[in-house]
SEZATI-249581 format. One line per 2 residues: their letters; for each residue x, y, z of C-alpha. Coordinates in Angstrom, 2 decimals. Each point is the difference from the previous one (the first is absolute). Layout:
# SEZATI-249581
a = X Y Z  ...
END
This chain:
# SEZATI-249581
xx = 254.76 277.05 260.07  0.26 3.30 -1.91
xx = -2.52 -1.29 -2.53  -2.46 -0.85 2.75
xx = 0.39 3.51 1.39  -0.83 1.37 -3.42
xx = -3.10 -2.17 -0.40  -2.14 1.79 2.53
xx = -3.81 -0.05 0.10  -2.66 -2.62 0.44
xx = 0.79 -1.87 -3.23  3.67 -0.76 0.62
xx = -0.46 -3.46 1.53  -2.48 -1.02 -2.64
xx = 2.26 1.11 -2.86  2.96 -1.78 1.55
xx = -2.03 -3.18 0.38  -0.96 0.00 -3.65
xx = 3.55 0.65 -1.21  1.47 -2.81 2.08
xx = -2.71 -2.58 -0.43  -0.32 -3.11 2.20
xx = 3.43 -1.61 0.42  1.06 -3.10 1.89
xx = 1.63 0.66 3.33  -1.45 3.43 0.72
xx = 0.81 1.13 3.51  -2.95 0.98 2.23
xx = -1.08 3.53 -0.74  1.61 0.07 -3.46
xx = -1.88 0.04 -3.31  -3.38 -1.66 -0.24
xx = -1.46 -1.72 3.00  -2.21 -3.10 0.07
xx = -3.55 0.23 1.27  -0.20 -1.39 3.53
xx = -2.58 -0.17 2.76  0.04 2.32 2.99
xx = 0.52 -1.43 3.43  -3.31 0.02 1.94
xx = 1.50 2.38 2.56  0.81 2.65 -2.60
xx = -1.87 3.13 1.19  -0.78 0.99 -3.58
xx = -2.31 -2.98 -0.23  -2.33 1.52 2.56
xx = -1.89 2.94 -1.43  0.51 1.75 -3.29
xx = 1.50 3.45 -0.18  -1.09 1.82 -3.16
xx = 2.68 2.34 -1.27  -1.26 3.14 -1.69
xx = 0.22 0.16 -3.78  2.74 2.45 -0.99
xx = -1.22 3.20 -1.60  0.93 0.31 -3.68
xx = 2.71 2.57 -0.75  -1.14 3.56 -0.49
xx = 1.65 0.21 -3.39  -0.22 -2.88 -2.45
xx = 2.76 1.57 -2.08  2.18 0.40 3.07
xx = -0.52 -3.65 0.85  0.99 -0.96 -3.55
xx = 3.21 2.05 0.23  0.83 -1.54 3.36
xx = -0.72 -3.47 -1.36  2.25 0.50 -3.00
xx = 2.84 1.21 2.24  -0.41 -3.07 2.24
xx = 0.14 -2.28 -3.01  3.12 1.62 -1.44
xx = 1.61 -0.26 3.46  -0.86 -3.68 0.13
xx = 1.53 -0.59 -3.43  3.18 1.84 1.02
xx = 0.26 -2.11 3.16  -0.39 -3.15 -2.10
xx = 2.79 1.11 -2.33  -2.31 0.33 -3.00
xx = 0.82 2.51 -2.69  -2.06 3.14 0.51
xx = 0.03 2.23 -3.05  -2.16 3.14 0.01
xx = -3.40 -0.78 -1.46  0.82 -3.66 -0.57
xx = -1.55 -3.13 1.44  1.61 -3.29 0.91
xx = 0.69 -2.57 -2.68  -2.41 -2.90 0.33
xx = 1.48 -3.47 0.40  -0.37 -2.47 -2.84
xx = -3.25 -1.98 0.21  0.35 -3.50 1.47
xx = 0.14 -2.82 -2.50  -3.24 -1.97 -0.28
xx = 0.04 -3.65 0.99  0.12 -2.50 -2.85
xx = 0.38 0.72 -3.68  -2.24 0.39 -3.01
xx = -0.87 2.81 -2.35  -0.85 3.01 2.15
xx = 0.17 3.75 -0.13  1.55 1.53 3.11
xx = -1.12 3.61 0.07  3.02 1.99 1.16
xx = -0.27 2.92 2.45  -0.65 3.48 -1.30
xx = 2.35 2.82 0.87  -0.42 1.61 3.40
xx = -1.06 3.62 -0.18  0.46 2.51 2.85
xx = -3.09 0.70 2.08  -0.99 1.03 3.50
xx = -1.05 -3.60 0.58  3.39 -1.65 0.40
xx = -0.40 -2.99 2.30  1.20 -0.03 3.61
xx = -0.08 -3.81 -0.04  2.86 -0.75 -2.37
xx = -0.78 -1.00 -3.57  -3.51 -1.33 -0.67
xx = -0.61 -2.35 -2.89  -0.27 1.63 -3.45
xx = -3.79 -0.12 -0.13  -0.11 0.72 -3.71
xx = 2.39 -2.86 -0.75  -0.78 -2.91 2.31
xx = -1.66 -2.29 -2.53  1.38 -3.16 -1.57
xx = -2.30 -0.80 -2.91  -0.13 -2.33 -3.00
xx = 0.66 1.55 -3.40  -2.91 0.27 -2.43
xx = 1.68 -2.42 -2.42  0.02 -2.71 2.69
xx = -3.78 0.05 0.49  -1.81 -3.03 -1.46
xx = -0.93 0.45 -3.66  -3.72 -0.27 0.82
xx = 0.33 2.78 2.59  1.82 2.27 -2.44
xx = -2.62 -0.70 -2.67  -2.84 0.98 2.33
xx = 1.75 3.18 1.08  0.61 0.98 -3.60
xx = -3.62 -0.69 -0.86  -1.09 2.45 2.72
xx = 2.62 2.56 -1.09  -0.84 -0.32 -3.66
xx = 3.55 -0.81 -1.00  3.41 -1.10 1.18
xx = 1.63 2.38 2.51  2.88 2.03 -1.38
xx = 0.78 1.75 3.31  0.08 -1.78 3.37
xx = 0.60 1.95 3.20  0.46 -2.37 2.91
xx = -1.37 0.93 3.43  3.11 0.42 2.11
xx = -1.79 0.17 3.35  -1.82 -2.73 1.84
xx = 0.88 -3.10 1.98  -1.98 -2.65 -1.89
xx = 1.73 -1.83 -2.82  -2.77 0.13 -2.60
xx = 0.30 1.65 -3.38  -1.02 3.67 0.18
xx = 0.68 2.53 -2.74  -1.45 2.73 -2.16
xx = -0.34 -1.30 -3.56  -0.37 2.25 -3.04
xx = -0.64 -0.97 -3.60  1.19 1.80 -3.12
xx = -3.50 1.50 -0.36  0.27 1.58 3.47
xx = -2.37 -2.35 1.85  1.12 -0.49 3.61
xx = -0.85 -2.27 2.89  1.64 -0.76 3.31
xx = 0.19 -3.80 0.16  0.40 -2.25 3.01
xx = 0.40 -3.74 -0.53  1.04 -2.93 2.14
xx = -0.14 -3.77 -0.07  -1.12 -2.43 2.65
xx = 3.65 -0.83 0.74  0.04 3.17 2.15
xx = -3.03 -0.74 2.22  0.30 3.05 2.28
xx = 0.16 2.38 -2.95  -2.67 -1.92 -1.91
xx = -2.48 0.29 2.88  0.64 3.75 0.17
xx = -0.64 0.50 -3.74  -3.16 -2.12 0.05
xx = -1.33 1.99 2.95  0.87 3.30 -1.68
xx = -1.95 -1.07 -3.09  -3.07 -0.58 2.20
xx = 0.29 3.19 2.04  0.97 2.69 -2.50
xx = -3.24 0.07 -2.04  -2.02 0.48 3.21
xx = 1.96 3.02 1.24  -2.15 3.13 0.32
xx = -0.25 2.30 -3.01  2.54 2.82 0.19
xx = 2.38 -1.81 2.33  3.61 0.91 -0.96
xx = 1.14 -3.37 -1.31  0.97 -1.20 -3.49
xx = -3.04 -1.54 -1.69  0.03 -3.73 -0.79
xx = -0.65 -0.43 -3.74  0.02 -3.80 -0.11
xx = 0.97 -3.12 1.93  0.30 -3.50 -1.38
xx = 1.37 -3.42 0.91  2.26 -1.60 -2.60
xx = 0.79 -3.59 0.99  1.41 0.36 3.55
xx = 0.85 3.69 -0.47  -2.06 3.03 1.04
xx = 0.33 3.14 -2.12  -1.28 3.46 0.96
xx = -0.04 3.09 -2.19  -0.33 3.48 1.52
xx = -0.24 3.45 -1.49  3.51 1.37 -0.44
xx = 0.02 3.16 2.13  2.78 2.57 -0.45
xx = 2.12 -0.01 3.09  3.05 -1.36 1.75
xx = 0.84 -2.25 2.90  1.05 1.54 3.29
xx = 3.66 0.14 0.97  1.38 1.19 3.30
xx = 0.69 2.70 0.92  -3.44 1.35 -0.82
xx = -0.93 3.66 -0.13  -2.69 1.54 2.18
xx = -2.00 0.69 -3.17  0.06 -3.65 -1.09
xx = -0.93 -1.11 3.49  -2.98 2.36 0.04
xx = -1.23 -1.24 -3.38  -0.05 -3.55 1.34
xx = -1.71 1.00 3.23  -2.63 1.89 -2.00
xx = -0.65 -3.07 -2.15  -0.49 -2.12 3.10
xx = -2.34 2.59 1.53  -2.14 -0.17 -3.16
xx = 0.01 -3.78 0.03  -0.77 -0.28 3.72
xx = -2.99 2.33 -0.38  -1.40 -2.23 -2.76
xx = 0.58 -3.10 2.13  -1.97 1.37 2.98
xx = -2.51 -1.40 0.71  1.04 -3.36 -1.40
xx = -1.29 -0.16 -3.62  -2.66 -2.66 -0.53
xx = 1.60 -1.28 -3.20  3.15 -0.90 1.93
xx = -2.00 -1.62 2.79  -1.77 -2.09 -2.64
xx = 3.40 -1.32 -1.12  0.72 -1.24 3.50
xx = 2.08 2.91 1.31  -0.70 -0.13 3.73
xx = 1.27 0.80 3.49  2.33 -2.97 0.34
xx = 1.34 -0.18 3.58  3.56 1.28 0.20
xx = 2.29 -3.00 0.29  3.24 -0.54 1.88
xx = 2.09 1.67 -2.71  -0.97 3.38 1.50
xx = 0.23 -1.25 3.59  3.59 -1.19 0.09
xx = 0.83 1.57 3.36  -3.07 -1.56 1.57
xx = 1.21 -3.33 -1.35  3.52 0.47 1.36
xx = -1.30 1.01 3.44  -2.21 -3.10 0.10
xx = 2.80 -2.28 -1.16  -1.80 -0.85 -3.25
xx = 2.38 1.86 -2.31  3.77 -0.32 -0.08
xx = 1.85 3.12 1.16  1.36 2.22 -2.74
xx = 2.49 2.85 -0.12  -0.95 3.48 1.14
xx = 1.73 3.38 -0.20  1.34 1.26 3.34
xx = -2.84 2.49 0.54  -2.44 -2.92 0.33
xx = 2.25 -2.28 2.05  -1.67 -1.19 3.19
xx = -3.44 1.30 -1.04  -1.59 -3.19 -1.33
xx = -2.83 0.05 2.50  -0.86 3.61 -0.80
xx = 0.13 -0.76 -3.72  -2.13 -3.10 0.53
xx = -2.58 2.08 1.87  -0.16 2.27 -3.01
xx = -0.18 -2.45 -2.89  -2.45 -2.23 1.87
xx = -2.60 2.72 -0.65  0.48 0.22 -3.77
xx = -3.23 -1.80 -0.94  -2.12 2.40 2.08
xx = 1.99 3.04 -1.17  -0.69 -0.79 -3.67
xx = -3.76 -0.49 0.25  -1.73 2.30 -2.49
xx = -2.54 0.02 -2.82  2.56 0.59 -2.73
xx = 2.18 -1.97 -2.36  3.75 0.18 0.39
xx = 2.67 -0.73 -2.62  2.13 -1.94 2.52
xx = 3.23 0.39 -1.98  0.29 3.76 -0.39
xx = 3.58 1.07 -0.55  1.55 2.71 -2.17
xx = 1.46 -2.67 -2.28  -3.54 -1.24 -0.71
xx = -0.80 3.30 -1.69  0.70 1.64 -3.35
xx = 0.93 3.68 0.01  -1.22 2.29 -2.77
xx = 0.76 3.68 -0.42  -2.99 1.16 2.05
xx = -1.59 -3.16 1.38  0.70 -3.53 1.18
xx = -1.61 -3.39 -0.57  -0.23 -2.84 2.53
xx = 0.82 -3.50 -1.25  -0.16 -3.60 1.20
xx = -3.53 -0.25 1.40  0.40 -3.62 1.06
xx = -0.68 -0.42 3.69  -2.88 2.31 0.90
xx = -1.78 -0.41 3.34  -2.69 1.87 1.92
xx = 2.06 1.90 2.54  1.03 3.56 0.85
xx = 1.68 1.97 -2.78  2.22 1.91 2.43
xx = 2.11 -3.16 0.38  0.92 0.19 -3.69
xx = 1.01 3.62 0.54  2.33 -1.03 2.82
xx = 1.45 -2.83 -2.11  0.58 2.41 -2.87
xx = 1.77 2.54 2.22  2.57 -2.50 1.30
xx = 2.13 0.63 -3.09  -0.59 3.74 0.35
xx = 1.31 -0.08 3.57  3.02 -2.03 -1.04
xx = 0.59 2.48 -2.81  0.12 2.91 2.45
xx = -3.49 1.47 -0.41  -2.23 0.97 2.93
xx = -2.22 -3.08 0.03  -1.65 1.04 3.25
xx = -1.34 3.28 -1.38  -0.86 -1.57 -3.35
xx = -2.05 -2.70 1.72  -2.07 2.34 2.15
xx = -0.64 2.38 -2.89  -1.32 -2.80 -2.23
xx = -3.80 -0.40 -0.28  0.19 -3.68 0.99
xx = 1.37 0.98 3.45  -3.27 1.65 1.03
xx = -1.23 -1.60 3.23  3.14 -2.09 0.50
xx = 1.36 0.01 3.55  3.65 0.22 1.01
xx = -0.19 -3.52 1.44  -1.44 -1.37 -3.24
xx = 2.91 1.40 -1.99  2.48 -1.49 2.47
xx = -1.77 -3.34 -0.30  0.24 0.17 -3.78
xx = 3.67 0.95 0.03  0.82 -2.81 2.44
xx = -1.78 -2.49 -2.24  1.86 1.24 -3.09
xx = 3.33 -0.08 1.88  -0.44 -3.59 1.11
xx = -1.07 -1.11 -3.46  2.92 1.57 -1.85
xx = 2.73 -0.97 2.47  -1.18 -3.59 0.33
xx = -0.47 -0.44 -3.75  3.45 1.41 -0.72
xx = 1.52 -3.02 1.73  -1.77 -2.51 -2.25
xx = 1.47 -1.81 -2.99  -0.59 1.35 -3.49
xx = -3.19 -1.07 -1.78  0.49 -1.74 -3.36
xx = -0.96 2.37 -2.81  0.18 3.08 2.23
xx = 2.65 2.74 -0.24  3.25 -0.56 1.93
xx = -0.48 3.53 1.33  -3.12 -0.92 2.02
xx = 1.71 -0.70 3.31  2.18 3.12 -0.15
xx = -3.15 2.04 -0.74  -1.73 -1.52 3.04
xx = 2.99 0.58 2.26  0.39 3.64 -1.06
xx = -3.74 0.59 0.38  -0.12 -1.75 3.37
xx = 2.76 2.15 1.47  -1.60 3.14 -1.47
xx = -3.42 -0.70 1.54  1.63 -1.06 3.28
xx = 1.70 3.40 0.09  -3.31 1.76 -0.62
xx = -1.69 -1.96 2.78  2.92 0.48 2.42
xx = -0.07 3.76 -0.58  -3.73 0.15 0.76
xx = 0.37 -2.06 3.18  3.12 1.77 1.25
xx = 2.09 -3.19 -0.20  3.54 1.29 -0.48
END
């Protein structure tokens, strides 16, 4: 009980839910709660009361200080070691299923920042990947890579971030030639489809868009190999600084401007306004009985019908003459000293770019930044209504929380479900704060 008294504020129940996780035999009102339908007599079903959006704090720095104090209080209540200026020690990465020659990219050290997470430990985004070693690639694949490089690589820097299990590394020869290489075989169909699509899309991206340039792509037997320019930068790790966050938001603002209106060269490749499927309408599916109930944090308990009303409108909310990335997250970017590059242009569609901004800011909210203010100050938010943002956040919430309950995908990082769970609770907290759902 004393710990609960310490954990005051709107995020306490969400943080507690994430720490405990779904456990068998939970008593009603404890931990996570399953989605369930309202009784038809529930008065909240009749009419929708729109809660005002809370005003951002007057002082961003003051909010940061308050956030840091809350986080340290939470850690003390948990019994974690709290040393001045030190972060928590990350847990060891989960072991990947199966065996084989792989490189498991270990987590980097945690550095102090204002962005310490309120939602317990997120995954180590710079060290989620489980990738094959260069020496295990087929001889024909290595030979083709070395032909493009102009020699055998003498330095190999594996990409530690990412959830797909393909080979991805910066390769450097003795002469100094560098390429960032991605390669995967048909034995990992999900990853293979993504790489093939990226090879089609990247050359058609608008000139000046902040993305690493594709230098070559080739099929070798049943493998696809892509070679990109090797930009100087690093993968994101949480906590992230406000400066790093702004560099990434600036890169997306530049990209979104070049993708509006939808570039003809991308339309010619078949990029189109594909109707939004049920993956972003999970609450609508649960309310209709078409989707199995999934776990929700307490702030959303008993609100399935309201959430369904929101995510049912996602297709209309995303209508726009622009091309969206559709997988925009901080860990899909490379951070340089004064700029950022956006990677993994696989799943483009003709929809509103503000949705990517909201998706991107989920991690920022979970990391303790003011996602609300950052969203409305971003150029992509121009003309977006409050209801549209709520619809987007509801759709993202349902997607992440439902996906986090699924089995692991062969060839995909064992961190994927923990990432989705952490993200789902973070975006649920953002939505609950906007709606006044305590």
